[in-house]
N, C-alpha and C positions, 0 to 999 in steps of 0.2 A: 450443203446442195452443191453439186457441179455447175459451173457456169454454163456449161453447154446445155442446161435445163433453162437457163434465164437468158442466154445470149439471142439475137436474132440472127437467123442464118441466112437472110436474104439480103446481103450487104451489097451496097452498091459500090463497084470498083472501076479502076480505070489503069492503063497503063503510064509510065514515066511521060511518053511524049504526047499525052491528050493535052490539047490547048484548055485554057483556063475558061474561055468562053463557053465550051463544052462542058467544062466539070460544074461550073455555075447552072447551066440548064439543066444538066443532070440533077443537081441538088434540088434545083426548084419542082421539076418532074416528078422527082421521087419523094419529095419533103422531108429531106433528109439535111443535117448541117454538116456532114463530112463525107468524103470518098476515100477509101483506102487503096492506094497503088501498089500494084502487084506487078511481080515479075515471075513467071513460073509459076503462078498460083500461090506465090508466098508472098507476104506483106512486105514492102520495102520502105513504105511512107504512109502520110495520111495529109490530105488537104483539108480544111475546114473552111467555112464560110467567113471566118475570123481570118485566115490566111488570104483569102482572096481580097476582103476588106482592107487588111492593112499592107499587105504587099505589092497589090496590083493598085487598087484605086488609092487607098492613101498615100503611096509614093509617087501618084501622078502617072502612072505608067499606062501606056494603053496597050490593053489586053492582045492585040494581035501578036503571035508568035512566042508568047509566053505560054510555057508548059506546067505540067503538074510539077515536073523535076524542078522547075526553078522555084516554086513556092512550098513544095511539101516539105513537111517536118520529116527529117531522116532518122533522128534519134527516137524512133519508133519503139514505144514500149507495147509489148503484147502479153498475153495471159494465157496459160495451157487451159486447153477446153476442160479438163479433169480437175484444174484447181476450184478452190471453192468462192464463195462470197467475199470473206474476209480477205482472202487473198487479191481478189480483185480490188477491192476497196483499199487495200494496202498499197498497193501499186499505183492508184490513182492518187493517193494522197503523196506518196513517195515522188511521183515524177511529175504532179500538178498537171494532169492530164482530166478531162472529162469522157474519154473514149479510149475503149482498149478493143483492138482486135484479139479475136480468139484464134488459137492455132493449135492443129493436132500434133502429135508426136514427131510427125514427119515436117513439121514447120509451114504446113499448108494451112492457108485463111480457111476457117470453119464459121466464123460468125463475127459478131460485134456486141460488146455490152457498154452502155453509157451509164452517165450518173442518172440520167434521166429513169432509166430502166430500174436501176438499184433504188431510187428514191420510191417508184412506183410499188416495188416489191415490199419496201419497210413499210409504206401507207398500208398497203392491204395487209401486213401482219399484224400492224397496229390495230387496224379495224376488227381483225379477229380476236385480238386479245380484248379489246373493249367490249366485245359482245360476251365473251367469257365473264368478264368482271359484273357487266349489267345482269348476266343470268343467275349469279351468284348473290346479288345484292339485295338486302330485303327491301321491300315495299316501304315507302316512306308515307 
């Protein structure tokens, strides 16, 4: 199944010059744990709630004047929206990430897939498999 069928298309994005206070507010308002940082509709980084916690609060920094560019992960790993479920899990494992922005062939952001999304999909698949087993089991 292509990732584009699983990924969320309503990605919260910002630019590199967005201040961290605005990022934190957007995360709270949108109930998300990350914001994809884009330039010309192409993902160039990601800021997570963990980044804000460790790099701003944990370092004792005052958030005024600190921008997404100061705290974002720039070694961004993305997955092609045509790639499958297994490719996404492989990339998450290889790069030790929980979130993968999805991109089209032009490199533009098309969505995001998270470990939570994949875990939910697997839980649904397990439930369906359990129903098959239950339907075929003889009565006791």
